[in-house]
C-alpha positions as CSV (number, residue, x, y, z in Angstrom):
1,X,34.7,-3.2,3.0
2,X,31.9,-1.1,1.8
3,X,32.4,2.3,0.7
4,X,30.0,4.5,3.1
5,X,28.1,7.2,1.3
6,X,28.2,10.5,3.0
7,X,24.6,12.1,3.6
8,X,24.8,15.8,4.0
9,X,22.1,16.1,6.6
10,X,21.6,17.3,10.1
11,X,19.9,15.8,13.1
12,X,20.8,12.1,12.3
13,X,19.4,9.8,15.0
14,X,22.7,8.0,15.3
15,X,25.5,10.4,15.6
16,X,28.6,8.5,16.5
17,X,30.5,5.5,15.0
18,X,29.6,3.3,17.9
19,X,25.9,3.8,17.6
20,X,26.0,3.3,13.9
21,X,27.9,0.2,14.3
22,X,25.4,-1.3,16.9
23,X,22.4,-0.3,14.9
24,X,24.1,-1.8,11.7
25,X,24.8,-5.1,13.6
26,X,21.3,-5.2,14.8
27,X,20.1,-5.1,11.3
28,X,22.7,-7.7,10.1
29,X,21.4,-10.1,12.8
30,X,17.8,-9.6,11.6
31,X,18.9,-10.3,8.1
32,X,20.8,-13.4,9.3
33,X,17.7,-14.6,11.3
34,X,15.1,-14.0,8.9
35,X,16.9,-13.6,5.5
36,X,16.6,-17.2,4.1
37,X,12.7,-17.0,3.8
38,X,12.7,-13.5,2.9
39,X,15.3,-14.1,0.0
40,X,13.1,-16.8,-1.5
41,X,10.1,-14.6,-1.5
42,X,12.2,-11.7,-3.0
43,X,13.5,-14.0,-5.7
44,X,9.9,-15.2,-6.5
45,X,8.5,-11.6,-6.6
46,X,11.4,-10.4,-9.0
47,X,11.0,-13.5,-11.3
48,X,7.3,-14.4,-11.3
49,X,5.6,-10.9,-10.7
50,X,8.1,-8.3,-11.9
51,X,9.4,-10.6,-14.5
52,X,12.8,-9.2,-14.1
53,X,15.2,-9.5,-17.0
54,X,19.1,-9.2,-17.0
55,X,18.5,-6.4,-19.6
56,X,16.3,-4.5,-17.3
57,X,16.9,-1.1,-15.5
58,X,15.3,-1.4,-12.2
59,X,14.5,1.7,-10.2
60,X,14.2,1.3,-6.5
61,X,12.6,4.5,-4.8
62,X,12.8,4.2,-1.1
63,X,12.4,6.8,1.7
64,X,13.9,6.7,5.1
65,X,10.5,5.7,6.6
66,X,11.1,2.4,4.7
67,X,12.9,-0.8,6.3
68,X,16.6,-0.7,5.5
69,X,17.2,-4.6,5.5
70,X,14.4,-5.0,2.9
71,X,15.6,-2.4,0.7
72,X,19.2,-3.9,0.8
73,X,18.0,-7.5,0.2
74,X,15.8,-6.5,-2.6
75,X,18.4,-4.4,-4.4
76,X,21.1,-7.2,-3.6
77,X,18.8,-9.9,-5.2
78,X,18.1,-7.8,-8.5
79,X,21.8,-7.1,-8.9
80,X,22.3,-11.0,-8.6
81,X,19.6,-11.3,-11.4
82,X,21.8,-9.3,-13.5
83,X,19.6,-6.1,-13.8
84,X,21.0,-2.6,-13.8
85,X,19.7,-1.2,-10.3
86,X,19.2,2.4,-9.6
87,X,18.4,3.1,-5.9
88,X,16.9,6.5,-5.3
89,X,16.9,7.1,-1.6
90,X,14.8,10.0,0.0
91,X,15.9,11.1,3.5
92,X,12.3,12.0,4.8
93,X,12.5,11.9,8.6
94,X,14.7,13.9,11.0
95,X,15.0,11.1,13.4
96,X,15.7,8.4,10.8
97,X,18.7,6.1,10.4
98,X,20.5,8.2,7.6
99,X,23.9,7.4,9.0
100,X,23.0,3.7,9.1
101,X,21.5,4.0,5.4
102,X,24.7,5.1,4.2
103,X,26.5,2.0,5.2
104,X,24.0,-0.2,3.3
105,X,23.9,2.1,0.4
106,X,27.5,2.1,0.1
107,X,27.5,-1.8,0.0
108,X,25.2,-1.6,-3.0
109,X,27.4,0.9,-4.7
110,X,30.3,-1.7,-4.3
111,X,28.0,-4.5,-5.7
112,X,27.4,-2.1,-8.9
113,X,24.2,-0.3,-8.2
114,X,23.7,3.4,-8.9
115,X,22.6,5.2,-5.9
116,X,21.3,8.9,-5.7
117,X,20.1,10.5,-2.5
118,X,17.7,13.5,-1.9
119,X,17.1,15.3,1.3
120,X,13.2,15.4,1.3
121,X,12.8,16.9,4.9
122,X,12.9,20.5,3.7
123,X,10.1,19.9,1.3
124,X,10.3,22.1,-1.7
125,X,9.0,22.0,-5.3
126,X,12.7,22.3,-6.4
127,X,13.7,19.0,-4.7
128,X,10.7,17.1,-6.4
129,X,11.4,18.5,-9.8
130,X,15.1,17.5,-9.5
131,X,14.4,14.2,-8.3
132,X,11.8,13.5,-11.0
133,X,14.0,14.9,-13.6
134,X,16.7,12.3,-12.5
135,X,14.2,9.5,-12.6
136,X,13.0,10.5,-16.1
137,X,16.8,10.9,-17.3
138,X,17.5,7.2,-16.1
139,X,14.2,5.9,-17.2
140,X,13.7,2.4,-15.7
141,X,12.0,-0.5,-17.6
142,X,10.5,-1.4,-14.3
143,X,10.5,0.0,-10.6
144,X,9.9,-0.8,-7.0
145,X,8.7,1.8,-4.7
146,X,8.3,2.1,-1.0
147,X,7.5,5.7,-0.3
148,X,5.7,6.0,3.1
149,X,6.6,9.6,4.0
150,X,7.6,11.1,0.7
151,X,4.1,10.3,-0.6
152,X,3.8,13.0,-3.2
153,X,6.8,11.3,-5.0
154,X,4.6,8.3,-5.7
155,X,2.7,10.3,-8.2
156,X,5.7,12.3,-9.4
157,X,7.6,9.3,-10.4
158,X,4.4,7.8,-12.2
159,X,4.1,11.1,-14.0
160,X,7.8,10.9,-15.1
161,X,7.2,7.6,-16.7
162,X,4.1,8.7,-18.2
163,X,5.5,11.8,-19.9
164,X,8.4,9.7,-21.3
165,X,6.0,7.2,-23.0
166,X,3.4,9.2,-25.1
167,X,3.5,6.6,-28.0
168,X,-0.1,5.3,-27.5
169,X,-2.6,6.9,-29.9
170,X,-5.0,7.2,-27.1
171,X,-2.6,8.6,-24.6
172,X,-4.0,11.4,-22.5
173,X,-1.7,13.0,-19.9
174,X,-4.6,14.6,-18.3
175,X,-6.5,11.2,-17.7
176,X,-4.4,9.6,-14.9
177,X,-1.1,10.4,-13.2
178,X,-0.5,6.6,-12.9
179,X,-1.0,5.7,-16.5
180,X,1.8,3.4,-17.7
181,X,3.7,3.5,-14.4
182,X,5.3,0.1,-14.5
183,X,6.2,-1.2,-11.2
184,X,5.5,-2.8,-7.8
185,X,4.3,-0.8,-4.8
186,X,5.4,-2.4,-1.4
187,X,4.0,0.0,1.0
188,X,5.4,-0.5,4.6
189,X,7.1,-3.7,3.7
190,X,9.7,-4.9,6.1
191,X,11.6,-8.1,6.6
192,X,9.0,-9.7,8.8
193,X,6.5,-9.0,6.0
194,X,8.8,-10.7,3.6
195,X,8.7,-13.8,5.9
196,X,4.8,-14.1,5.6
197,X,3.4,-17.2,4.5
198,X,1.0,-15.5,2.2
199,X,3.8,-15.4,-0.5
200,X,3.4,-19.1,-0.6
201,X,-0.3,-19.2,-1.0
202,X,-1.7,-21.6,-3.7
203,X,-2.2,-19.0,-6.5
204,X,-4.1,-21.4,-8.6
205,X,-6.8,-22.1,-5.9
206,X,-6.8,-18.3,-5.1
207,X,-7.5,-17.6,-8.7
208,X,-10.2,-20.2,-9.2
209,X,-12.1,-19.4,-5.9
210,X,-11.3,-15.8,-6.2
211,X,-13.3,-15.9,-9.5
212,X,-16.2,-17.7,-7.9
213,X,-16.3,-14.9,-5.2
214,X,-15.9,-12.2,-8.0
215,X,-18.7,-13.6,-10.1
216,X,-21.0,-13.4,-6.9
217,X,-20.1,-9.8,-6.2
218,X,-20.7,-8.8,-9.8
219,X,-24.3,-9.3,-9.2
220,X,-24.6,-6.2,-7.0
221,X,-23.6,-2.5,-7.4
222,X,-24.7,-1.6,-3.8
223,X,-23.5,-3.1,-0.4
224,X,-24.6,-2.7,3.1
225,X,-22.2,-2.9,6.1
226,X,-24.0,-3.6,9.3
227,X,-22.8,-4.3,12.9
228,X,-24.1,-3.9,16.5
229,X,-21.3,-1.3,17.2
230,X,-23.1,1.4,15.3
231,X,-21.8,0.5,11.9
232,X,-24.5,1.1,9.3
233,X,-23.0,2.1,6.0
234,X,-24.2,1.7,2.4
235,X,-21.7,1.9,-0.5
236,X,-22.3,2.1,-4.3
237,X,-19.7,0.9,-6.8
238,X,-21.5,3.0,-9.6
239,X,-21.2,-0.1,-11.9
240,X,-17.4,-0.4,-11.6
241,X,-16.1,-3.8,-12.0
242,X,-14.7,-6.0,-9.4
243,X,-11.0,-7.2,-10.0
244,X,-9.5,-10.5,-8.7
245,X,-6.0,-9.4,-8.0
246,X,-4.9,-13.2,-8.1
247,X,-6.0,-13.3,-11.8
248,X,-3.3,-10.9,-13.0
249,X,-1.9,-13.0,-16.0
250,X,-0.3,-9.9,-17.6
251,X,3.0,-8.3,-16.6
252,X,4.3,-4.6,-16.4
253,X,5.4,-4.4,-19.9
254,X,3.5,-4.7,-23.3
255,X,5.3,-7.7,-24.4
256,X,4.5,-9.5,-21.0
257,X,0.8,-9.1,-21.4
258,X,-1.1,-12.3,-22.0
259,X,-4.4,-10.5,-22.0
260,X,-5.7,-7.8,-24.4
261,X,-3.1,-5.1,-24.9
262,X,-5.9,-2.6,-24.4
263,X,-5.5,-2.9,-20.6
264,X,-2.4,-0.7,-21.0
265,X,-4.8,2.1,-21.7
266,X,-7.2,1.5,-18.7
267,X,-5.4,-0.4,-15.9
268,X,-2.0,1.0,-14.8
269,X,0.4,-1.7,-14.8
270,X,1.3,-1.1,-11.2
271,X,0.1,-3.2,-8.2
272,X,1.2,-4.2,-4.8
273,X,2.5,-7.7,-4.1
274,X,1.7,-10.5,-3.1
275,X,-1.8,-10.8,-4.4
276,X,-4.8,-11.7,-2.4
277,X,-7.7,-9.4,-2.7
278,X,-10.9,-8.6,-4.8
279,X,-11.6,-4.9,-5.0
280,X,-13.7,-2.3,-6.8
281,X,-14.1,1.6,-6.7
282,X,-16.7,3.1,-4.8
283,X,-18.7,5.9,-6.4
284,X,-20.7,7.0,-3.4
285,X,-21.1,6.0,0.2
286,X,-23.3,7.2,3.2
287,X,-23.7,6.2,6.8
288,X,-21.6,5.3,9.9
289,X,-18.5,3.3,10.1
290,X,-16.7,2.0,13.1
291,X,-13.2,1.0,12.6
292,X,-10.7,-1.0,14.7
293,X,-7.9,-1.6,12.2
294,X,-6.2,1.4,10.2
295,X,-3.6,1.6,7.6
296,X,0.0,1.5,8.4
297,X,0.5,5.0,6.8
298,X,-1.7,6.6,9.5
299,X,0.3,4.8,12.3
300,X,3.7,5.8,10.7
301,X,2.5,9.5,10.6
302,X,1.8,9.5,14.3
303,X,5.1,8.2,15.3
304,X,6.8,10.6,12.9
305,X,5.3,13.7,14.6
306,X,6.3,13.5,18.4
307,X,5.4,17.2,18.5
308,X,1.7,16.5,17.8
309,X,1.5,13.1,19.9
310,X,4.2,13.5,22.8
311,X,5.1,10.3,24.5
312,X,3.2,8.2,22.1
313,X,6.2,5.8,21.6
314,X,6.0,5.2,25.4
315,X,2.3,4.8,25.8
316,X,1.6,2.7,22.7
317,X,3.4,0.2,20.6
318,X,2.9,0.5,16.7
319,X,0.6,-2.5,16.7
320,X,-1.5,-0.6,19.3
321,X,-2.1,2.3,16.7
322,X,-2.9,0.0,13.8
323,X,-5.3,-2.3,15.8
324,X,-7.2,-1.8,18.9
325,X,-10.5,-3.5,19.9
326,X,-11.3,-0.8,22.4
327,X,-9.9,2.4,21.1
328,X,-12.3,2.5,17.9
329,X,-12.6,5.3,15.4
330,X,-16.1,6.3,14.3
331,X,-16.7,8.0,11.1
332,X,-19.7,9.7,9.4
333,X,-19.9,9.8,5.6
334,X,-22.1,12.4,4.0
335,X,-24.2,11.9,0.9
336,X,-21.2,12.6,-1.4
337,X,-19.1,9.7,0.3
338,X,-16.7,12.0,2.1
339,X,-15.9,11.6,5.7
340,X,-17.1,14.5,7.8
341,X,-14.0,15.8,9.9
342,X,-15.8,17.3,12.5
343,X,-17.6,13.9,13.3
344,X,-14.6,11.7,13.6
345,X,-14.5,10.5,17.2
346,X,-13.6,7.7,19.5
347,X,-12.5,7.0,23.2
348,X,-8.8,7.5,22.9
349,X,-5.9,8.8,20.9
350,X,-6.3,6.8,17.7
351,X,-9.3,9.0,16.5
352,X,-7.4,12.2,17.2
353,X,-4.4,10.7,15.1
354,X,-6.8,9.6,12.4
355,X,-8.4,13.1,12.0
356,X,-5.0,14.9,12.2
357,X,-3.7,12.7,9.4
358,X,-6.5,13.3,7.2
359,X,-6.4,17.0,7.7
360,X,-2.6,16.9,6.9
361,X,-3.1,14.9,3.5
362,X,-6.0,17.3,2.7
363,X,-3.7,20.2,3.2
364,X,-0.9,18.7,1.1
365,X,-3.3,18.1,-1.7
366,X,-4.5,21.7,-1.6
367,X,-0.9,23.0,-1.6
368,X,-0.1,20.8,-4.6
369,X,-3.1,22.0,-6.4
370,X,-2.1,25.6,-5.9
371,X,1.3,24.7,-7.4
372,X,-0.3,23.3,-10.6
373,X,-0.6,19.6,-9.7
374,X,-3.9,17.8,-10.6
375,X,-5.8,17.2,-7.4
376,X,-9.5,17.1,-6.5
377,X,-10.8,19.0,-3.4
378,X,-11.5,16.9,-0.2
379,X,-10.4,13.8,-2.4
380,X,-8.5,12.4,0.8
381,X,-11.7,12.0,2.7
382,X,-13.6,10.1,0.0
383,X,-14.5,6.5,0.6
384,X,-12.9,5.1,-2.6
385,X,-12.5,1.4,-2.4
386,X,-14.3,-1.8,-1.3
387,X,-12.1,-4.9,-1.0
388,X,-12.1,-8.4,0.4
389,X,-9.1,-10.4,1.2
390,X,-8.7,-13.9,-0.1
391,X,-5.4,-15.0,0.8
392,X,-5.5,-17.8,3.3
393,X,-1.9,-17.3,4.6
394,X,-2.0,-13.5,5.2
395,X,-1.6,-12.2,8.6
396,X,-3.6,-9.8,11.0
397,X,-1.7,-7.0,12.7
398,X,-1.7,-8.8,16.0
399,X,0.2,-11.8,14.5
400,X,3.9,-12.2,14.8
401,X,6.5,-13.8,12.9
402,X,9.7,-14.9,14.6
403,X,8.7,-12.2,17.1
404,X,8.1,-9.3,14.7
405,X,4.8,-7.8,14.5
406,X,3.0,-7.8,11.1
407,X,1.9,-4.2,10.5
408,X,2.0,-3.6,6.7
409,X,-1.4,-2.9,5.2
410,X,-0.1,-4.7,2.1
411,X,-0.4,-7.9,4.0
412,X,-3.2,-7.5,6.5
413,X,-5.6,-6.3,3.8
414,X,-5.3,-9.7,2.1
415,X,-6.4,-11.8,5.1
416,X,-9.1,-14.3,3.7
417,X,-12.5,-13.2,4.8
418,X,-11.6,-9.8,6.0
419,X,-13.3,-6.8,4.1
420,X,-11.6,-3.5,4.0
421,X,-12.8,-0.1,3.0
422,X,-10.2,2.6,1.6
423,X,-10.2,6.4,1.7
424,X,-8.5,8.4,-1.1
425,X,-7.3,7.8,-4.4
426,X,-9.5,5.2,-6.4
427,X,-7.7,1.9,-6.9
428,X,-8.7,1.9,-10.7
429,X,-8.7,5.5,-12.1
430,X,-11.1,5.4,-14.9
431,X,-13.4,8.0,-16.3
432,X,-15.8,9.0,-13.4
433,X,-13.3,7.8,-10.9
434,X,-10.6,10.2,-11.1
435,X,-10.1,11.1,-7.4
436,X,-6.7,12.6,-7.5
437,X,-4.9,12.8,-4.0
438,X,-1.8,11.5,-2.6
439,X,-3.9,9.5,0.0
440,X,-4.9,5.8,0.0
441,X,-5.3,4.3,3.2
442,X,-6.9,0.7,3.5
443,X,-8.8,0.1,6.7
444,X,-9.6,-3.5,7.8
445,X,-13.1,-4.2,9.0
446,X,-12.6,-6.2,12.3
447,X,-16.1,-5.5,13.7
448,X,-17.6,-8.3,15.8
449,X,-20.9,-9.7,14.3
450,X,-20.4,-7.8,11.1
451,X,-22.9,-8.6,8.3
452,X,-22.1,-7.5,4.8
453,X,-24.9,-7.8,2.2
454,X,-25.3,-7.1,-1.5
455,X,-28.4,-5.4,-2.6
456,X,-29.9,-6.6,-5.7
457,X,-32.0,-4.6,-8.3
458,X,-35.2,-5.1,-6.4
459,X,-33.8,-3.6,-3.3
460,X,-33.5,-7.0,-1.5
461,X,-30.5,-7.6,0.6
462,X,-28.6,-10.8,0.1
463,X,-26.2,-11.8,2.9
464,X,-22.9,-12.4,1.6
465,X,-20.7,-12.8,4.5
466,X,-20.8,-12.7,8.3
467,X,-18.8,-13.4,11.2
468,X,-21.6,-14.5,13.4
469,X,-21.0,-18.0,14.7
470,X,-24.8,-19.1,13.9
471,X,-25.1,-17.7,10.4
472,X,-23.6,-18.0,7.1
473,X,-23.5,-15.9,3.9
474,X,-23.1,-16.9,0.2
475,X,-19.4,-16.1,0.2
476,X,-19.1,-17.9,3.4
477,X,-20.1,-21.1,1.6
478,X,-17.4,-20.6,-1.0
479,X,-14.8,-19.9,1.6
480,X,-15.8,-23.3,3.1
481,X,-15.5,-25.3,-0.2
482,X,-12.2,-23.7,-0.7
483,X,-10.9,-25.1,2.6
484,X,-12.0,-28.4,1.6
485,X,-10.1,-28.1,-1.7
486,X,-7.0,-27.2,0.3
487,X,-7.0,-30.4,2.2
């Protein structure tokens, strides 16, 4: 029998033993029904991506907005691997499953894991300092994070790792909060996502054809997104390189690197899993963008704030907020590449949610900056990443696996042929691209009859991809060759 961990919190969603037992049984049934495939994918992730060793100290930082079955299964498999597991759980919601979480955290303690819990609801600098100090004291060799609501902690934890490892002669603590942060980010991962077929995609083909796509994209620094719905957006990468995520031969520790060790100084060894996108920084952008698919973080924000959006859980499902062909969101970007808050509009609730979310993260950045953190004014509003999904087995938000919706941007942004544009922190923080903010939201472009063109040095536009039935771009031809190779 597991030893329950008592969470000294108030306003737990499940107050009595009967409710806790019912919810626990619901989660157990979910694990029983979907756990076999998820377990295989977790084992692959730990062994082949994280390169977990039985001598490792693995920290798993999770907040209560995250999926409990996924947390339990990942930690359980890591313990089976022989790693020393330290779970740091942040209670970040008033209406969460804190009482239920105590059951699963207790089971992990019985299995040999160390567990620490922080009440993150009453946000304070003191709580952040104490949690980061604990993380630094028990410095892991690798980490896994799913911090959907306690977003500031993503950077705090990275800073703790950074400050503990200043051995590089080129170490610059002011360069990047994420420098030498060794770990996997699994934003909004859940047990349905862990069942996605994208974990089983042929990585060799993804690497090979991904490099063909990357070599075409390298010819351009400027891109044009154009669709009949009013989308007319120009983005400029400023010469930043495109990265094929499927070509990551290196690991999270220096001894695992199979490429040049110098990558440690420029590319933080932290990425999300599974692979399946090609991406680059955006330096500037201007024009109009109409969006239909938005990041899971925005959706989660809306459902966590019933005081702002009353009855949302009655009128909308979570998938309705992530993707809606009718309730579009229209954004205008000024000459600096920042979204103009006053010009965010649309026919329904989603544009209101999106604007409110951006206002919130902008205010958080400003508050953190006054407290001494390195933040950039209006950084959350900057269009910062251009990306293209290349994983043929990834899912769209409206897809379902065993009846469960696929909502995680971790998966939907990897869908082959789907472009996405992110706002907030640059994916690769390099000199000239130090857009410091807690925000990074990936928004998939699902526009009908969307044309994406590269602009060459003469100013000529070369059609790269289109979803028009009677047309074809250069990348579309590569995707067709890829399909043939898969047969």
